[in-house]
mmJSON file of the N, C-alpha and C atoms, coordinates in Angstrom:
{"data_MODEL":{"atom_site":{
"group_PDB":["ATOM","ATOM","ATOM","ATOM","ATOM","ATOM","ATOM","ATOM","ATOM","ATOM","ATOM","ATOM","ATOM","ATOM","ATOM","ATOM","ATOM","ATOM","ATOM","ATOM","ATOM","ATOM","ATOM","ATOM","ATOM","ATOM","ATOM","ATOM","ATOM","ATOM","ATOM","ATOM","ATOM","ATOM","ATOM","ATOM","ATOM","ATOM","ATOM","ATOM","ATOM","ATOM","ATOM","ATOM","ATOM","ATOM","ATOM","ATOM","ATOM","ATOM","ATOM","ATOM","ATOM","ATOM","ATOM","ATOM","ATOM","ATOM","ATOM","ATOM","ATOM","ATOM","ATOM","ATOM","ATOM","ATOM","ATOM","ATOM","ATOM","ATOM","ATOM","ATOM","ATOM","ATOM","ATOM","ATOM","ATOM","ATOM","ATOM","ATOM","ATOM","ATOM","ATOM","ATOM","ATOM","ATOM","ATOM","ATOM","ATOM","ATOM","ATOM","ATOM","ATOM","ATOM","ATOM","ATOM","ATOM","ATOM","ATOM","ATOM","ATOM","ATOM","ATOM","ATOM","ATOM","ATOM","ATOM","ATOM","ATOM","ATOM","ATOM","ATOM","ATOM","ATOM","ATOM","ATOM","ATOM","ATOM","ATOM","ATOM","ATOM","ATOM","ATOM","ATOM","ATOM","ATOM","ATOM","ATOM","ATOM","ATOM","ATOM","ATOM","ATOM","ATOM","ATOM","ATOM","ATOM","ATOM","ATOM","ATOM","ATOM","ATOM","ATOM","ATOM","ATOM","ATOM","ATOM","ATOM","ATOM","ATOM","ATOM","ATOM","ATOM","ATOM","ATOM","ATOM","ATOM","ATOM","ATOM","ATOM","ATOM","ATOM","ATOM","ATOM","ATOM","ATOM","ATOM","ATOM","ATOM","ATOM","ATOM","ATOM","ATOM","ATOM","ATOM","ATOM","ATOM","ATOM","ATOM","ATOM","ATOM","ATOM","ATOM","ATOM","ATOM","ATOM","ATOM","ATOM","ATOM","ATOM","ATOM","ATOM","ATOM","ATOM","ATOM","ATOM","ATOM","ATOM","ATOM","ATOM","ATOM","ATOM","ATOM","ATOM","ATOM","ATOM","ATOM","ATOM","ATOM","ATOM","ATOM","ATOM","ATOM","ATOM","ATOM","ATOM"],
"id":[1,2,3,4,5,6,7,8,9,10,11,12,13,14,15,16,17,18,19,20,21,22,23,24,25,26,27,28,29,30,31,32,33,34,35,36,37,38,39,40,41,42,43,44,45,46,47,48,49,50,51,52,53,54,55,56,57,58,59,60,61,62,63,64,65,66,67,68,69,70,71,72,73,74,75,76,77,78,79,80,81,82,83,84,85,86,87,88,89,90,91,92,93,94,95,96,97,98,99,100,101,102,103,104,105,106,107,108,109,110,111,112,113,114,115,116,117,118,119,120,121,122,123,124,125,126,127,128,129,130,131,132,133,134,135,136,137,138,139,140,141,142,143,144,145,146,147,148,149,150,151,152,153,154,155,156,157,158,159,160,161,162,163,164,165,166,167,168,169,170,171,172,173,174,175,176,177,178,179,180,181,182,183,184,185,186,187,188,189,190,191,192,193,194,195,196,197,198,199,200,201,202,203,204,205,206,207,208,209,210,211,212,213,214,215,216],
"type_symbol":["N","C","C","N","C","C","N","C","C","N","C","C","N","C","C","N","C","C","N","C","C","N","C","C","N","C","C","N","C","C","N","C","C","N","C","C","N","C","C","N","C","C","N","C","C","N","C","C","N","C","C","N","C","C","N","C","C","N","C","C","N","C","C","N","C","C","N","C","C","N","C","C","N","C","C","N","C","C","N","C","C","N","C","C","N","C","C","N","C","C","N","C","C","N","C","C","N","C","C","N","C","C","N","C","C","N","C","C","N","C","C","N","C","C","N","C","C","N","C","C","N","C","C","N","C","C","N","C","C","N","C","C","N","C","C","N","C","C","N","C","C","N","C","C","N","C","C","N","C","C","N","C","C","N","C","C","N","C","C","N","C","C","N","C","C","N","C","C","N","C","C","N","C","C","N","C","C","N","C","C","N","C","C","N","C","C","N","C","C","N","C","C","N","C","C","N","C","C","N","C","C","N","C","C","N","C","C","N","C","C","N","C","C","N","C","C"],
"label_atom_id":["N","CA","C","N","CA","C","N","CA","C","N","CA","C","N","CA","C","N","CA","C","N","CA","C","N","CA","C","N","CA","C","N","CA","C","N","CA","C","N","CA","C","N","CA","C","N","CA","C","N","CA","C","N","CA","C","N","CA","C","N","CA","C","N","CA","C","N","CA","C","N","CA","C","N","CA","C","N","CA","C","N","CA","C","N","CA","C","N","CA","C","N","CA","C","N","CA","C","N","CA","C","N","CA","C","N","CA","C","N","CA","C","N","CA","C","N","CA","C","N","CA","C","N","CA","C","N","CA","C","N","CA","C","N","CA","C","N","CA","C","N","CA","C","N","CA","C","N","CA","C","N","CA","C","N","CA","C","N","CA","C","N","CA","C","N","CA","C","N","CA","C","N","CA","C","N","CA","C","N","CA","C","N","CA","C","N","CA","C","N","CA","C","N","CA","C","N","CA","C","N","CA","C","N","CA","C","N","CA","C","N","CA","C","N","CA","C","N","CA","C","N","CA","C","N","CA","C","N","CA","C","N","CA","C","N","CA","C","N","CA","C","N","CA","C","N","CA","C","N","CA","C"],
"label_alt_id":[null,null,null,null,null,null,null,null,null,null,null,null,null,null,null,null,null,null,null,null,null,null,null,null,null,null,null,null,null,null,null,null,null,null,null,null,null,null,null,null,null,null,null,null,null,null,null,null,null,null,null,null,null,null,null,null,null,null,null,null,null,null,null,null,null,null,null,null,null,null,null,null,null,null,null,null,null,null,null,null,null,null,null,null,null,null,null,null,null,null,null,null,null,null,null,null,null,null,null,null,null,null,null,null,null,null,null,null,null,null,null,null,null,null,null,null,null,null,null,null,null,null,null,null,null,null,null,null,null,null,null,null,null,null,null,null,null,null,null,null,null,null,null,null,null,null,null,null,null,null,null,null,null,null,null,null,null,null,null,null,null,null,null,null,null,null,null,null,null,null,null,null,null,null,null,null,null,null,null,null,null,null,null,null,null,null,null,null,null,null,null,null,null,null,null,null,null,null,null,null,null,null,null,null,null,null,null,null,null,null,null,null,null,null,null,null],
"label_comp_id":["MET","MET","MET","TYR","TYR","TYR","ARG","ARG","ARG","THR","THR","THR","SER","SER","SER","ASP","ASP","ASP","THR","THR","THR","TYR","TYR","TYR","LYS","LYS","LYS","ASN","ASN","ASN","ILE","ILE","ILE","PHE","PHE","PHE","ASN","ASN","ASN","GLY","GLY","GLY","SER","SER","SER","ASP","ASP","ASP","GLU","GLU","GLU","SER","SER","SER","PRO","PRO","PRO","ASN","ASN","ASN","GLU","GLU","GLU","ILE","ILE","ILE","LYS","LYS","LYS","ASP","ASP","ASP","LYS","LYS","LYS","ILE","ILE","ILE","ASP","ASP","ASP","SER","SER","SER","LEU","LEU","LEU","GLN","GLN","GLN","ARG","ARG","ARG","SER","SER","SER","GLN","GLN","GLN","VAL","VAL","VAL","TYR","TYR","TYR","LEU","LEU","LEU","HIS","HIS","HIS","ASN","ASN","ASN","HIS","HIS","HIS","ILE","ILE","ILE","THR","THR","THR","LYS","LYS","LYS","VAL","VAL","VAL","GLU","GLU","GLU","ASN","ASN","ASN","ASP","ASP","ASP","ILE","ILE","ILE","ALA","ALA","ALA","GLU","GLU","GLU","VAL","VAL","VAL","LYS","LYS","LYS","LYS","LYS","LYS","LEU","LEU","LEU","ILE","ILE","ILE","LEU","LEU","LEU","TYR","TYR","TYR","ARG","ARG","ARG","LEU","LEU","LEU","THR","THR","THR","ARG","ARG","ARG","SER","SER","SER","GLU","GLU","GLU","SER","SER","SER","TYR","TYR","TYR","ASP","ASP","ASP","ILE","ILE","ILE","GLN","GLN","GLN","MET","MET","MET","ALA","ALA","ALA","GLU","GLU","GLU","MET","MET","MET","ASN","ASN","ASN"],
"label_asym_id":["A","A","A","A","A","A","A","A","A","A","A","A","A","A","A","A","A","A","A","A","A","A","A","A","A","A","A","A","A","A","A","A","A","A","A","A","A","A","A","A","A","A","A","A","A","A","A","A","A","A","A","A","A","A","A","A","A","A","A","A","A","A","A","A","A","A","A","A","A","A","A","A","A","A","A","A","A","A","A","A","A","A","A","A","A","A","A","A","A","A","A","A","A","A","A","A","A","A","A","A","A","A","A","A","A","A","A","A","A","A","A","A","A","A","A","A","A","A","A","A","A","A","A","A","A","A","A","A","A","A","A","A","A","A","A","A","A","A","A","A","A","A","A","A","A","A","A","A","A","A","A","A","A","A","A","A","A","A","A","A","A","A","A","A","A","A","A","A","A","A","A","A","A","A","A","A","A","A","A","A","A","A","A","A","A","A","A","A","A","A","A","A","A","A","A","A","A","A","A","A","A","A","A","A","A","A","A","A","A","A","A","A","A","A","A","A"],
"label_entity_id":["1","1","1","1","1","1","1","1","1","1","1","1","1","1","1","1","1","1","1","1","1","1","1","1","1","1","1","1","1","1","1","1","1","1","1","1","1","1","1","1","1","1","1","1","1","1","1","1","1","1","1","1","1","1","1","1","1","1","1","1","1","1","1","1","1","1","1","1","1","1","1","1","1","1","1","1","1","1","1","1","1","1","1","1","1","1","1","1","1","1","1","1","1","1","1","1","1","1","1","1","1","1","1","1","1","1","1","1","1","1","1","1","1","1","1","1","1","1","1","1","1","1","1","1","1","1","1","1","1","1","1","1","1","1","1","1","1","1","1","1","1","1","1","1","1","1","1","1","1","1","1","1","1","1","1","1","1","1","1","1","1","1","1","1","1","1","1","1","1","1","1","1","1","1","1","1","1","1","1","1","1","1","1","1","1","1","1","1","1","1","1","1","1","1","1","1","1","1","1","1","1","1","1","1","1","1","1","1","1","1","1","1","1","1","1","1"],
"label_seq_id":[1,1,1,2,2,2,3,3,3,4,4,4,5,5,5,6,6,6,7,7,7,8,8,8,9,9,9,10,10,10,11,11,11,12,12,12,13,13,13,14,14,14,15,15,15,16,16,16,17,17,17,18,18,18,19,19,19,20,20,20,21,21,21,22,22,22,23,23,23,24,24,24,25,25,25,26,26,26,27,27,27,28,28,28,29,29,29,30,30,30,31,31,31,32,32,32,33,33,33,34,34,34,35,35,35,36,36,36,37,37,37,38,38,38,39,39,39,40,40,40,41,41,41,42,42,42,43,43,43,44,44,44,45,45,45,46,46,46,47,47,47,48,48,48,49,49,49,50,50,50,51,51,51,52,52,52,53,53,53,54,54,54,55,55,55,56,56,56,57,57,57,58,58,58,59,59,59,60,60,60,61,61,61,62,62,62,63,63,63,64,64,64,65,65,65,66,66,66,67,67,67,68,68,68,69,69,69,70,70,70,71,71,71,72,72,72],
"pdbx_PDB_ins_code":[null,null,null,null,null,null,null,null,null,null,null,null,null,null,null,null,null,null,null,null,null,null,null,null,null,null,null,null,null,null,null,null,null,null,null,null,null,null,null,null,null,null,null,null,null,null,null,null,null,null,null,null,null,null,null,null,null,null,null,null,null,null,null,null,null,null,null,null,null,null,null,null,null,null,null,null,null,null,null,null,null,null,null,null,null,null,null,null,null,null,null,null,null,null,null,null,null,null,null,null,null,null,null,null,null,null,null,null,null,null,null,null,null,null,null,null,null,null,null,null,null,null,null,null,null,null,null,null,null,null,null,null,null,null,null,null,null,null,null,null,null,null,null,null,null,null,null,null,null,null,null,null,null,null,null,null,null,null,null,null,null,null,null,null,null,null,null,null,null,null,null,null,null,null,null,null,null,null,null,null,null,null,null,null,null,null,null,null,null,null,null,null,null,null,null,null,null,null,null,null,null,null,null,null,null,null,null,null,null,null,null,null,null,null,null,null],
"Cartn_x":[80.764,82.056,82.505,83.652,84.31,84.773,84.423,84.888,86.591,87.191,88.756,88.993,88.166,88.578,88.087,87.11,86.561,87.458,87.978,89.037,90.307,90.687,92.038,91.79,90.64,90.412,90.358,89.742,89.767,91.076,91.87,93.276,93.948,93.873,94.695,94.063,92.823,92.034,92.082,92.567,92.673,91.209,90.617,89.24,89.1,87.896,87.716,87.898,88.123,88.254,89.37,89.393,90.756,91.615,92.791,93.667,93.429,92.743,92.383,91.283,90.395,89.153,89.738,90.721,91.132,91.949,92.741,93.538,92.457,91.475,90.395,89.876,89.618,88.945,89.919,91.174,92.318,92.4,92.555,92.498,91.525,90.292,89.195,89.15,89.643,89.855,91.004,92.044,93.023,92.587,91.765,91.316,90.231,89.438,88.515,89.347,90.292,91.298,91.835,92.357,92.84,91.708,90.629,89.487,89.076,89.078,88.59,89.689,91.016,92.049,92.041,91.92,91.754,90.53,89.586,88.236,88.51,88.96,89.361,90.266,91.447,92.281,91.744,90.56,89.965,89.164,88.473,87.582,88.582,89.641,90.594,91.041,91.41,91.931,90.628,89.503,88.245,88.119,88.247,88.084,89.31,90.446,91.568,91.363,90.601,90.237,89.336,88.114,87.105,87.678,88.682,89.29,90.057,90.877,91.558,90.61,89.702,88.506,88.022,87.611,86.982,88.102,89.242,90.325,90.612,90.729,90.979,89.857,88.496,87.471,87.538,87.755,87.936,88.915,90.092,91.252,90.948,90.251,89.982,88.868,87.843,86.764,87.11,88.151,88.62,89.361,90.22,90.927,90.063,89.185,87.98,87.433,86.997,86.337,87.289,88.514,89.534,89.842,89.754,90.015,88.792,87.716,86.332,86.218,86.741,86.656,87.75,88.908,90.037,89.467,88.786,88.235,87.171,86.268,85.343,85.895],
"Cartn_y":[-73.98,-74.29,-75.837,-75.851,-77.326,-78.211,-79.437,-80.331,-80.79,-80.611,-80.835,-82.187,-83.333,-84.54,-84.664,-84.094,-84.276,-83.601,-82.438,-81.56,-82.419,-82.968,-83.625,-84.985,-85.579,-86.788,-86.542,-85.396,-85.1,-84.799,-84.17,-83.922,-85.21,-86.173,-87.375,-88.325,-88.243,-89.116,-88.552,-87.382,-86.801,-86.289,-85.573,-85.382,-84.462,-84.06,-83.35,-81.806,-81.483,-80.011,-79.452,-78.158,-77.663,-77.326,-77.113,-76.709,-75.382,-74.641,-73.288,-73.501,-74.406,-74.599,-75.377,-76.185,-76.98,-75.824,-75.119,-74.008,-73.161,-72.711,-71.899,-72.487,-73.878,-74.574,-74.731,-74.883,-75.023,-73.859,-72.733,-71.264,-71.05,-71.505,-71.266,-72.076,-73.225,-74.023,-73.394,-72.908,-72.321,-70.947,-70.237,-69.014,-69.369,-70.483,-70.932,-71.324,-72.106,-72.656,-71.373,-70.253,-69.129,-68.406,-68.254,-67.655,-68.307,-69.645,-70.561,-70.48,-70.389,-70.269,-68.997,-67.807,-66.636,-66.342,-66.963,-67.057,-67.734,-68.912,-69.708,-68.969,-68.267,-67.714,-66.342,-65.811,-64.742,-65.28,-66.239,-66.794,-67.429,-67.801,-68.356,-67.033,-66.013,-64.7,-64.096,-64.138,-63.62,-64.395,-65.646,-66.696,-66.387,-66.123,-65.898,-64.321,-63.511,-62.251,-62.295,-63.174,-63.569,-64.102,-65.112,-65.702,-64.764,-63.826,-62.824,-61.992,-61.536,-60.742,-61.4,-62.654,-63.44,-63.536,-63.913,-64.188,-62.823,-61.673,-60.396,-60.078,-60.289,-60.027,-60.901,-62.091,-62.905,-62.524,-62.324,-61.935,-60.46,-59.597,-58.277,-58.285,-59.248,-59.471,-60.093,-61.125,-61.879,-60.877,-60.127,-59.113,-58.148,-57.807,-56.714,-57.481,-58.761,-59.322,-59.541,-59.843,-59.807,-58.599,-57.599,-56.254,-55.68,-56.094,-55.943,-56.618,-57.872,-58.668,-58.169,-57.839,-57.301,-55.954,-55.004,-53.814,-54.046,-55.209,-55.257,-56.116],
"Cartn_z":[-21.919,-21.304,-21.714,-21.983,-22.621,-21.429,-21.437,-20.602,-20.962,-19.956,-20.212,-20.834,-20.149,-20.713,-22.091,-22.623,-23.958,-24.751,-24.548,-25.354,-25.547,-24.762,-24.626,-25.372,-25.114,-26.02,-27.573,-27.767,-29.192,-29.857,-29.096,-29.51,-29.887,-28.928,-29.137,-30.037,-30.325,-31.22,-32.8,-32.787,-34.169,-34.695,-33.663,-34.311,-35.372,-35.859,-36.89,-36.786,-35.568,-35.356,-35.87,-36.299,-36.738,-35.577,-35.737,-34.561,-34.026,-34.715,-34.011,-32.961,-33.466,-32.604,-31.146,-31.457,-30.412,-29.269,-30.063,-29.304,-28.57,-29.31,-28.517,-27.343,-27.384,-26.324,-25.222,-25.539,-24.47,-23.738,-24.551,-23.903,-23.042,-23.528,-22.638,-21.239,-21.378,-20.198,-19.331,-19.726,-19.012,-18.373,-19.055,-18.484,-17.273,-17.58,-16.365,-15.219,-15.499,-14.326,-13.591,-14.232,-13.607,-12.815,-13.498,-12.773,-11.545,-11.612,-10.342,-9.395,-9.708,-8.789,-8.153,-8.803,-8.178,-7.211,-7.575,-6.795,-5.526,-5.565,-4.417,-3.584,-4.072,-3.162,-2.558,-3.172,-2.538,-1.58,-1.653,-0.59,0.583,0.365,1.4,2.174,1.452,2.18,2.896,2.533,3.231,4.486,4.386,5.608,6.595,6.099,7.007,7.623,7.042,7.734,8.763,8.568,9.502,10.699,10.485,11.596,12.564,11.841,12.582,13.353,12.698,13.355,14.553,14.431,15.451,16.682,16.245,17.313,17.938,17.306,17.879,18.988,18.423,19.26,20.618,20.447,21.568,22.463,22.04,23.004,23.647,22.91,23.596,24.619,24.365,25.181,26.465,26.209,27.499,28.238,27.867,28.608,29.176,28.585,29.309,30.398,30.199,31.195,32.434,32.391,33.452,33.994,33.357,33.809,34.645,34.315,35.026,36.385,36.263,37.467,38.375,38.055,38.927,39.5,38.857,39.22,40.408,40.2,41.227,42.461],
"occupancy":[1.0,1.0,1.0,1.0,1.0,1.0,1.0,1.0,1.0,1.0,1.0,1.0,1.0,1.0,1.0,1.0,1.0,1.0,1.0,1.0,1.0,1.0,1.0,1.0,1.0,1.0,1.0,1.0,1.0,1.0,1.0,1.0,1.0,1.0,1.0,1.0,1.0,1.0,1.0,1.0,1.0,1.0,1.0,1.0,1.0,1.0,1.0,1.0,1.0,1.0,1.0,1.0,1.0,1.0,1.0,1.0,1.0,1.0,1.0,1.0,1.0,1.0,1.0,1.0,1.0,1.0,1.0,1.0,1.0,1.0,1.0,1.0,1.0,1.0,1.0,1.0,1.0,1.0,1.0,1.0,1.0,1.0,1.0,1.0,1.0,1.0,1.0,1.0,1.0,1.0,1.0,1.0,1.0,1.0,1.0,1.0,1.0,1.0,1.0,1.0,1.0,1.0,1.0,1.0,1.0,1.0,1.0,1.0,1.0,1.0,1.0,1.0,1.0,1.0,1.0,1.0,1.0,1.0,1.0,1.0,1.0,1.0,1.0,1.0,1.0,1.0,1.0,1.0,1.0,1.0,1.0,1.0,1.0,1.0,1.0,1.0,1.0,1.0,1.0,1.0,1.0,1.0,1.0,1.0,1.0,1.0,1.0,1.0,1.0,1.0,1.0,1.0,1.0,1.0,1.0,1.0,1.0,1.0,1.0,1.0,1.0,1.0,1.0,1.0,1.0,1.0,1.0,1.0,1.0,1.0,1.0,1.0,1.0,1.0,1.0,1.0,1.0,1.0,1.0,1.0,1.0,1.0,1.0,1.0,1.0,1.0,1.0,1.0,1.0,1.0,1.0,1.0,1.0,1.0,1.0,1.0,1.0,1.0,1.0,1.0,1.0,1.0,1.0,1.0,1.0,1.0,1.0,1.0,1.0,1.0,1.0,1.0,1.0,1.0,1.0,1.0],
"B_iso_or_equiv":[0.0,0.0,0.0,0.0,0.0,0.0,0.0,0.0,0.0,0.0,0.0,0.0,0.0,0.0,0.0,0.0,0.0,0.0,0.0,0.0,0.0,0.0,0.0,0.0,0.0,0.0,0.0,0.0,0.0,0.0,0.0,0.0,0.0,0.0,0.0,0.0,0.0,0.0,0.0,0.0,0.0,0.0,0.0,0.0,0.0,0.0,0.0,0.0,0.0,0.0,0.0,0.0,0.0,0.0,0.0,0.0,0.0,0.0,0.0,0.0,0.0,0.0,0.0,0.0,0.0,0.0,0.0,0.0,0.0,0.0,0.0,0.0,0.0,0.0,0.0,0.0,0.0,0.0,0.0,0.0,0.0,0.0,0.0,0.0,0.0,0.0,0.0,0.0,0.0,0.0,0.0,0.0,0.0,0.0,0.0,0.0,0.0,0.0,0.0,0.0,0.0,0.0,0.0,0.0,0.0,0.0,0.0,0.0,0.0,0.0,0.0,0.0,0.0,0.0,0.0,0.0,0.0,0.0,0.0,0.0,0.0,0.0,0.0,0.0,0.0,0.0,0.0,0.0,0.0,0.0,0.0,0.0,0.0,0.0,0.0,0.0,0.0,0.0,0.0,0.0,0.0,0.0,0.0,0.0,0.0,0.0,0.0,0.0,0.0,0.0,0.0,0.0,0.0,0.0,0.0,0.0,0.0,0.0,0.0,0.0,0.0,0.0,0.0,0.0,0.0,0.0,0.0,0.0,0.0,0.0,0.0,0.0,0.0,0.0,0.0,0.0,0.0,0.0,0.0,0.0,0.0,0.0,0.0,0.0,0.0,0.0,0.0,0.0,0.0,0.0,0.0,0.0,0.0,0.0,0.0,0.0,0.0,0.0,0.0,0.0,0.0,0.0,0.0,0.0,0.0,0.0,0.0,0.0,0.0,0.0,0.0,0.0,0.0,0.0,0.0,0.0],
"pdbx_formal_charge":[null,null,null,null,null,null,null,null,null,null,null,null,null,null,null,null,null,null,null,null,null,null,null,null,null,null,null,null,null,null,null,null,null,null,null,null,null,null,null,null,null,null,null,null,null,null,null,null,null,null,null,null,null,null,null,null,null,null,null,null,null,null,null,null,null,null,null,null,null,null,null,null,null,null,null,null,null,null,null,null,null,null,null,null,null,null,null,null,null,null,null,null,null,null,null,null,null,null,null,null,null,null,null,null,null,null,null,null,null,null,null,null,null,null,null,null,null,null,null,null,null,null,null,null,null,null,null,null,null,null,null,null,null,null,null,null,null,null,null,null,null,null,null,null,null,null,null,null,null,null,null,null,null,null,null,null,null,null,null,null,null,null,null,null,null,null,null,null,null,null,null,null,null,null,null,null,null,null,null,null,null,null,null,null,null,null,null,null,null,null,null,null,null,null,null,null,null,null,null,null,null,null,null,null,null,null,null,null,null,null,null,null,null,null,null,null],
"auth_seq_id":[1,1,1,2,2,2,3,3,3,4,4,4,5,5,5,6,6,6,7,7,7,8,8,8,9,9,9,10,10,10,11,11,11,12,12,12,13,13,13,14,14,14,15,15,15,16,16,16,17,17,17,18,18,18,19,19,19,20,20,20,21,21,21,22,22,22,23,23,23,24,24,24,25,25,25,26,26,26,27,27,27,28,28,28,29,29,29,30,30,30,31,31,31,32,32,32,33,33,33,34,34,34,35,35,35,36,36,36,37,37,37,38,38,38,39,39,39,40,40,40,41,41,41,42,42,42,43,43,43,44,44,44,45,45,45,46,46,46,47,47,47,48,48,48,49,49,49,50,50,50,51,51,51,52,52,52,53,53,53,54,54,54,55,55,55,56,56,56,57,57,57,58,58,58,59,59,59,60,60,60,61,61,61,62,62,62,63,63,63,64,64,64,65,65,65,66,66,66,67,67,67,68,68,68,69,69,69,70,70,70,71,71,71,72,72,72],
"auth_comp_id":["MET","MET","MET","TYR","TYR","TYR","ARG","ARG","ARG","THR","THR","THR","SER","SER","SER","ASP","ASP","ASP","THR","THR","THR","TYR","TYR","TYR","LYS","LYS","LYS","ASN","ASN","ASN","ILE","ILE","ILE","PHE","PHE","PHE","ASN","ASN","ASN","GLY","GLY","GLY","SER","SER","SER","ASP","ASP","ASP","GLU","GLU","GLU","SER","SER","SER","PRO","PRO","PRO","ASN","ASN","ASN","GLU","GLU","GLU","ILE","ILE","ILE","LYS","LYS","LYS","ASP","ASP","ASP","LYS","LYS","LYS","ILE","ILE","ILE","ASP","ASP","ASP","SER","SER","SER","LEU","LEU","LEU","GLN","GLN","GLN","ARG","ARG","ARG","SER","SER","SER","GLN","GLN","GLN","VAL","VAL","VAL","TYR","TYR","TYR","LEU","LEU","LEU","HIS","HIS","HIS","ASN","ASN","ASN","HIS","HIS","HIS","ILE","ILE","ILE","THR","THR","THR","LYS","LYS","LYS","VAL","VAL","VAL","GLU","GLU","GLU","ASN","ASN","ASN","ASP","ASP","ASP","ILE","ILE","ILE","ALA","ALA","ALA","GLU","GLU","GLU","VAL","VAL","VAL","LYS","LYS","LYS","LYS","LYS","LYS","LEU","LEU","LEU","ILE","ILE","ILE","LEU","LEU","LEU","TYR","TYR","TYR","ARG","ARG","ARG","LEU","LEU","LEU","THR","THR","THR","ARG","ARG","ARG","SER","SER","SER","GLU","GLU","GLU","SER","SER","SER","TYR","TYR","TYR","ASP","ASP","ASP","ILE","ILE","ILE","GLN","GLN","GLN","MET","MET","MET","ALA","ALA","ALA","GLU","GLU","GLU","MET","MET","MET","ASN","ASN","ASN"],
"auth_asym_id":["A","A","A","A","A","A","A","A","A","A","A","A","A","A","A","A","A","A","A","A","A","A","A","A","A","A","A","A","A","A","A","A","A","A","A","A","A","A","A","A","A","A","A","A","A","A","A","A","A","A","A","A","A","A","A","A","A","A","A","A","A","A","A","A","A","A","A","A","A","A","A","A","A","A","A","A","A","A","A","A","A","A","A","A","A","A","A","A","A","A","A","A","A","A","A","A","A","A","A","A","A","A","A","A","A","A","A","A","A","A","A","A","A","A","A","A","A","A","A","A","A","A","A","A","A","A","A","A","A","A","A","A","A","A","A","A","A","A","A","A","A","A","A","A","A","A","A","A","A","A","A","A","A","A","A","A","A","A","A","A","A","A","A","A","A","A","A","A","A","A","A","A","A","A","A","A","A","A","A","A","A","A","A","A","A","A","A","A","A","A","A","A","A","A","A","A","A","A","A","A","A","A","A","A","A","A","A","A","A","A","A","A","A","A","A","A"],
"auth_atom_id":["N","CA","C","N","CA","C","N","CA","C","N","CA","C","N","CA","C","N","CA","C","N","CA","C","N","CA","C","N","CA","C","N","CA","C","N","CA","C","N","CA","C","N","CA","C","N","CA","C","N","CA","C","N","CA","C","N","CA","C","N","CA","C","N","CA","C","N","CA","C","N","CA","C","N","CA","C","N","CA","C","N","CA","C","N","CA","C","N","CA","C","N","CA","C","N","CA","C","N","CA","C","N","CA","C","N","CA","C","N","CA","C","N","CA","C","N","CA","C","N","CA","C","N","CA","C","N","CA","C","N","CA","C","N","CA","C","N","CA","C","N","CA","C","N","CA","C","N","CA","C","N","CA","C","N","CA","C","N","CA","C","N","CA","C","N","CA","C","N","CA","C","N","CA","C","N","CA","C","N","CA","C","N","CA","C","N","CA","C","N","CA","C","N","CA","C","N","CA","C","N","CA","C","N","CA","C","N","CA","C","N","CA","C","N","CA","C","N","CA","C","N","CA","C","N","CA","C","N","CA","C","N","CA","C","N","CA","C","N","CA","C","N","CA","C","N","CA","C","N","CA","C"],
"pdbx_PDB_model_num":[1,1,1,1,1,1,1,1,1,1,1,1,1,1,1,1,1,1,1,1,1,1,1,1,1,1,1,1,1,1,1,1,1,1,1,1,1,1,1,1,1,1,1,1,1,1,1,1,1,1,1,1,1,1,1,1,1,1,1,1,1,1,1,1,1,1,1,1,1,1,1,1,1,1,1,1,1,1,1,1,1,1,1,1,1,1,1,1,1,1,1,1,1,1,1,1,1,1,1,1,1,1,1,1,1,1,1,1,1,1,1,1,1,1,1,1,1,1,1,1,1,1,1,1,1,1,1,1,1,1,1,1,1,1,1,1,1,1,1,1,1,1,1,1,1,1,1,1,1,1,1,1,1,1,1,1,1,1,1,1,1,1,1,1,1,1,1,1,1,1,1,1,1,1,1,1,1,1,1,1,1,1,1,1,1,1,1,1,1,1,1,1,1,1,1,1,1,1,1,1,1,1,1,1,1,1,1,1,1,1,1,1,1,1,1,1]
}}}
């Protein structure tokens, strides 16, 4: 994996690397960024689903407790 700062420093300093090598490194960095963004989005969606499940169960159990209290 390439460090973003090093890649861009090499571009601006006119490093010995060929333009194709630099392009490959930038493409790799962009793919990594997309991968991380997608992974973070999936984790955020999973957390939202867990929150919904917990809230649903809390509201269902409270109404059940109230119904049972009213019946007694």
